[in-house]
C-alpha positions as CSV (number, residue, x, y, z in Angstrom):
1,M,75.7,59.7,27.4
2,P,72.4,60.3,29.3
3,P,72.1,58.6,32.6
4,A,70.9,55.0,32.4
5,G,67.2,54.8,32.9
6,E,66.5,58.5,32.4
7,P,63.0,59.1,31.2
8,A,62.8,60.6,27.6
9,R,60.8,63.6,28.9
10,A,63.4,64.5,31.5
11,R,66.1,64.1,28.9
12,W,64.5,66.5,26.5
13,L,63.9,69.1,29.3
14,R,67.6,68.9,30.2
15,I,68.5,69.4,26.6
16,A,66.1,72.4,26.3
17,A,67.5,74.0,29.4
18,T,71.1,73.6,28.2
19,A,70.2,75.1,24.8
20,A,68.5,78.1,26.5
21,E,71.6,78.7,28.6
22,V,73.8,78.6,25.5
23,A,71.5,81.0,23.7
24,T,71.4,83.4,26.6
25,I,75.2,83.4,26.8
26,L,75.5,84.0,23.0
27,L,73.0,86.8,23.1
28,G,74.8,88.4,26.1
29,V,78.1,88.2,24.3
30,G,76.6,89.6,21.1
31,A,75.0,92.5,23.0
32,L,78.3,93.2,24.8
33,G,80.2,93.2,21.5
34,M,77.7,95.5,19.8
35,W,77.8,97.9,22.8
36,C,81.6,97.9,22.7
37,S,81.4,98.7,19.0
38,I,79.6,102.0,19.6
39,P,81.9,104.9,18.8
40,D,82.7,107.7,21.3
41,T,80.4,110.4,20.3
42,S,81.3,112.8,23.2
43,R,84.1,114.4,21.2
44,L,81.6,115.7,18.7
45,A,80.5,118.3,21.2
46,D,83.6,120.3,20.4
47,E,85.1,118.7,17.3
48,N,83.8,118.6,13.7
49,P,84.3,115.3,11.9
50,T,87.0,115.1,9.3
51,S,85.1,112.6,7.3
52,T,81.9,110.4,7.4
53,A,81.1,106.8,6.7
54,F,79.2,107.9,3.6
55,I,82.0,110.0,2.3
56,D,84.4,107.1,2.8
57,L,82.1,104.9,0.8
58,R,82.1,107.3,-2.0
59,R,85.9,107.5,-1.9
60,D,86.1,103.7,-2.0
61,A,83.8,103.6,-5.0
62,A,86.1,106.2,-6.7
63,D,89.1,103.9,-6.1
64,A,87.1,101.3,-7.9
65,G,86.6,103.5,-10.9
66,T,83.5,105.5,-10.1
67,P,84.0,109.2,-10.7
68,F,83.9,111.2,-7.4
69,K,84.4,114.8,-6.6
70,L,83.9,115.8,-3.0
71,E,82.1,119.1,-2.4
72,W,82.0,119.8,1.4
73,K,82.2,123.1,3.3
74,W,81.5,123.3,7.0
75,R,79.3,126.0,8.3
76,P,78.1,126.8,11.9
77,L,74.4,126.6,12.5
78,G,74.1,130.4,12.6
79,K,75.5,130.6,9.0
80,I,72.8,128.3,7.7
81,S,69.4,129.8,6.6
82,R,66.7,129.5,9.3
83,Y,64.4,128.5,6.5
84,L,66.5,125.4,5.8
85,R,66.9,124.6,9.4
86,A,63.1,124.7,9.9
87,A,62.3,123.0,6.6
88,V,64.5,120.0,7.3
89,I,62.9,119.5,10.7
90,Y,59.4,119.7,9.2
91,A,60.3,117.3,6.4
92,E,62.4,114.8,8.3
93,D,61.6,114.8,12.0
94,Y,58.7,117.0,13.1
95,N,59.2,115.9,16.7
96,F,62.9,116.5,16.7
97,Y,62.9,118.7,19.9
98,R,60.5,116.3,21.7
99,H,62.1,112.9,21.5
100,N,65.3,111.3,22.9
101,G,66.7,110.1,19.7
102,V,64.0,107.7,18.6
103,D,60.4,108.8,17.7
104,W,58.6,105.6,18.8
105,E,55.3,106.8,17.4
106,A,56.8,107.4,14.0
107,V,58.4,103.9,14.1
108,E,55.0,102.4,15.0
109,D,53.3,104.2,12.1
110,A,56.1,103.2,9.7
111,I,55.8,99.5,10.7
112,E,52.0,99.6,10.3
113,T,52.5,101.2,6.8
114,N,55.1,98.6,5.8
115,L,52.8,95.7,7.0
116,D,49.9,97.1,5.0
117,R,52.1,97.3,1.9
118,G,53.7,93.9,2.6
119,A,57.1,95.4,3.0
120,L,59.8,94.6,5.6
121,A,61.7,97.8,5.7
122,I,62.0,99.7,9.0
123,G,61.4,103.4,8.6
124,G,60.6,106.3,10.9
125,S,64.2,107.4,11.4
126,T,64.8,110.6,13.3
127,I,67.4,113.2,12.4
128,T,69.6,111.8,15.2
129,Q,69.3,108.3,13.7
130,Q,70.2,109.6,10.3
131,L,73.2,111.4,11.7
132,A,74.3,108.2,13.3
133,K,74.0,106.4,10.0
134,N,75.8,109.1,8.0
135,L,78.7,109.4,10.4
136,Y,79.3,105.8,11.3
137,L,77.3,103.2,9.4
138,S,76.3,102.3,5.8
139,P,73.1,102.6,3.8
140,S,72.6,98.9,3.9
141,R,69.4,97.6,5.5
142,S,69.7,95.0,8.2
143,M,68.5,94.4,11.7
144,V,72.0,94.5,13.2
145,R,72.7,97.8,11.5
146,K,69.4,99.2,12.8
147,V,70.2,98.2,16.4
148,R,73.6,99.9,16.1
149,E,71.9,103.0,14.7
150,L,69.6,103.1,17.7
151,L,72.4,102.7,20.2
152,I,74.5,105.4,18.5
153,A,71.5,107.7,18.4
154,F,71.0,107.3,22.2
155,S,74.7,108.1,22.6
156,L,74.5,111.2,20.5
157,E,71.5,112.5,22.5
158,D,73.3,111.8,25.8
159,H,76.4,113.8,24.8
160,L,75.2,116.5,22.5
161,T,72.6,119.3,22.5
162,K,69.8,119.3,20.0
163,Q,71.3,122.4,18.3
164,R,74.6,120.6,17.9
165,I,72.9,117.5,16.5
166,L,71.1,119.6,13.9
167,E,74.3,121.4,13.0
168,L,76.2,118.2,12.5
169,Y,73.4,116.7,10.4
170,L,73.0,119.8,8.1
171,N,76.8,119.7,7.5
172,V,77.2,115.9,6.7
173,V,74.0,114.9,5.0
174,E,74.4,114.2,1.2
175,W,72.5,116.5,-1.2
176,G,73.7,115.1,-4.5
177,S,76.6,113.0,-5.9
178,G,79.6,114.1,-3.9
179,V,77.7,117.1,-2.5
180,F,77.7,117.0,1.4
181,G,76.4,119.6,3.7
182,A,74.1,122.6,3.4
183,E,76.8,125.0,2.2
184,A,78.0,122.8,-0.6
185,A,74.4,122.1,-1.6
186,A,73.5,125.8,-1.7
187,Q,76.5,126.5,-3.8
188,H,76.0,123.5,-6.1
189,W,72.3,123.9,-6.7
190,F,71.6,127.7,-6.3
191,H,75.1,129.3,-6.6
192,H,75.1,131.2,-3.4
193,S,75.7,130.5,0.3
194,A,73.5,128.5,2.7
195,Q,72.9,131.6,4.7
196,S,71.2,133.2,1.7
197,L,68.8,130.4,0.8
198,T,65.2,131.5,0.1
199,P,62.2,129.7,1.5
200,A,61.5,128.0,-1.8
201,E,65.1,126.9,-2.1
202,A,65.1,125.6,1.4
203,A,61.9,123.6,0.7
204,R,63.4,122.1,-2.4
205,L,66.5,121.0,-0.5
206,A,64.5,119.6,2.5
207,I,62.3,117.4,0.3
208,A,65.3,116.0,-1.5
209,L,66.1,114.1,1.7
210,P,66.7,111.2,2.2
211,N,67.1,110.4,-1.5
212,P,68.9,113.4,-3.0
213,I,69.6,111.7,-6.3
214,A,66.0,110.9,-7.2
215,R,64.6,114.0,-5.5
216,A,67.3,116.5,-6.5
217,P,66.2,120.1,-6.3
218,N,66.2,120.4,-10.1
219,V,63.7,117.6,-10.4
220,R,60.2,118.8,-11.1
221,D,57.5,116.3,-10.1
222,A,53.9,116.7,-8.9
223,E,54.5,114.8,-5.7
224,L,57.7,116.7,-4.9
225,T,55.9,120.0,-5.5
226,R,53.1,118.9,-3.2
227,K,55.7,118.2,-0.5
228,A,57.3,121.6,-1.1
229,V,53.9,123.3,-0.8
230,R,53.4,121.6,2.6
231,I,56.8,122.8,3.8
232,I,56.0,126.4,2.7
233,H,52.7,126.4,4.5
234,L,54.3,125.1,7.6
235,L,56.9,128.0,7.5
236,R,54.0,130.4,7.2
237,M,52.1,128.7,10.1
238,Q,55.1,129.0,12.3
239,G,55.5,132.7,11.6
240,L,58.6,132.5,9.5
241,L,56.9,133.9,6.4
242,D,54.4,136.7,5.9
243,P,51.6,136.3,3.2
244,A,53.7,138.0,0.5
245,Q,56.7,135.8,1.2
246,E,54.5,132.7,1.1
247,R,53.0,133.7,-2.2
248,T,56.4,134.2,-3.7
249,A,57.7,130.9,-2.4
250,L,54.7,129.0,-3.8
251,D,55.2,130.5,-7.2
252,Q,58.9,129.6,-7.1
253,V,58.3,126.0,-6.3
254,G,55.9,125.7,-9.2
255,A,52.5,126.1,-7.4
256,P,51.1,129.4,-8.7
257,N,47.5,128.1,-8.3
258,E,48.0,127.1,-4.6
259,A,46.3,129.6,-2.3
260,T,48.1,131.1,0.6
261,L,46.9,130.4,4.1
262,P,44.3,132.8,5.4
263,T,45.5,135.5,7.6
264,R,44.3,134.9,11.1
265,T,42.5,137.9,12.6
266,P,43.2,138.2,16.3
267,P,40.1,138.0,18.4
268,P,38.8,141.2,19.9
269,P,39.9,141.9,23.4
270,P,37.2,141.0,26.0
271,P,35.0,143.9,27.2
272,A,36.2,145.7,30.2
273,T,34.2,144.7,33.2
274,T,32.8,147.6,35.2
275,T,33.0,147.0,38.9
276,T,30.8,149.2,41.0
277,T,32.4,150.1,44.3
278,T,30.9,151.9,47.2
279,P,33.2,154.8,48.1
280,A,34.4,154.7,51.6
281,P,32.7,157.4,53.8
282,A,34.8,160.5,54.2
283,P,36.3,160.7,57.7
284,T,34.5,163.0,60.1
285,P,36.7,165.9,60.8
286,T,37.6,166.4,64.4
287,P,36.4,169.8,65.5
288,T,39.1,172.2,66.5
289,P,38.4,174.1,69.7
290,T,37.8,177.7,69.1
291,E,37.1,180.7,71.3
292,P,33.3,181.6,71.6
293,E,32.3,184.3,69.2
294,P,31.4,187.6,71.1
295,E,27.8,188.6,71.4
296,P,26.8,191.3,69.0
297,P,26.6,194.7,70.7
298,P,23.1,195.9,71.6
299,T,21.6,198.3,69.2
300,E,19.6,201.2,70.2
301,P,15.9,201.1,69.3
302,S,14.9,203.3,66.5
303,G,12.4,206.0,67.3
304,S,9.7,204.4,65.2
305,A,9.6,201.1,66.9
306,E,7.6,200.3,70.0
307,P,9.6,199.3,72.9
308,P,9.0,195.7,74.0
309,E,6.8,195.3,77.0
């Protein structure tokens, strides 16, 4: 019961203050609970995961009657084609080596794009965020899941190197129904190892992410071809391909009419500047004391000469 005679305005202020205190407590408890739910990612520095959240989801679906055959072979980063490593970064997270787990500029751009389209989805996920989702979360879209994804991404960046994060991602990401990791994807789609992937094959695998069913490497689509061309040009720009390799890759992804990038001619070296220097004067030699030369002996006058007076 409110105190007798309490003004209505004071009563409402007291109720609002109480509600704010309760809301603050609930938010604090919720934040604490969410933080405590973050898995220990430090062990991934030395251990490879034995399963992932996405693999477990596929297994659960198989138990419900959906056919599922797991294809998954772990490979160290050095056994995965450098073309695929670069292509995935170009396609998924161009600023991978420059952010701390979240690319805030990409998030801002994604939000602006979604608002322009009238959508509510949150995009701009980095490779680190996608790794967090694949390892520990689900593909469902919710604000709570997105916050957990961010917290796990920060934890991964705190405990792992960028190279280790990339290695984990390339080994757990899904590249088809039941096909997980670069090695299984290379074997499934191209029938050879991930280490032997060509630039064109790497581009096809990279653009399949993050929707490997609709964008499978065997799907031929004008928009997907355009994305593959962009990846190949980036590989050339970064010095991973020479003009002949770029031409071959463009032909293999179905873009025979796409021109290769022009070869950059290095600028001529600057002309050598001629500096005129005044030579230092030669040192004056110090005379060495010598004995006086002897006077020549007097000669006798010849008979035809007049004697001096």
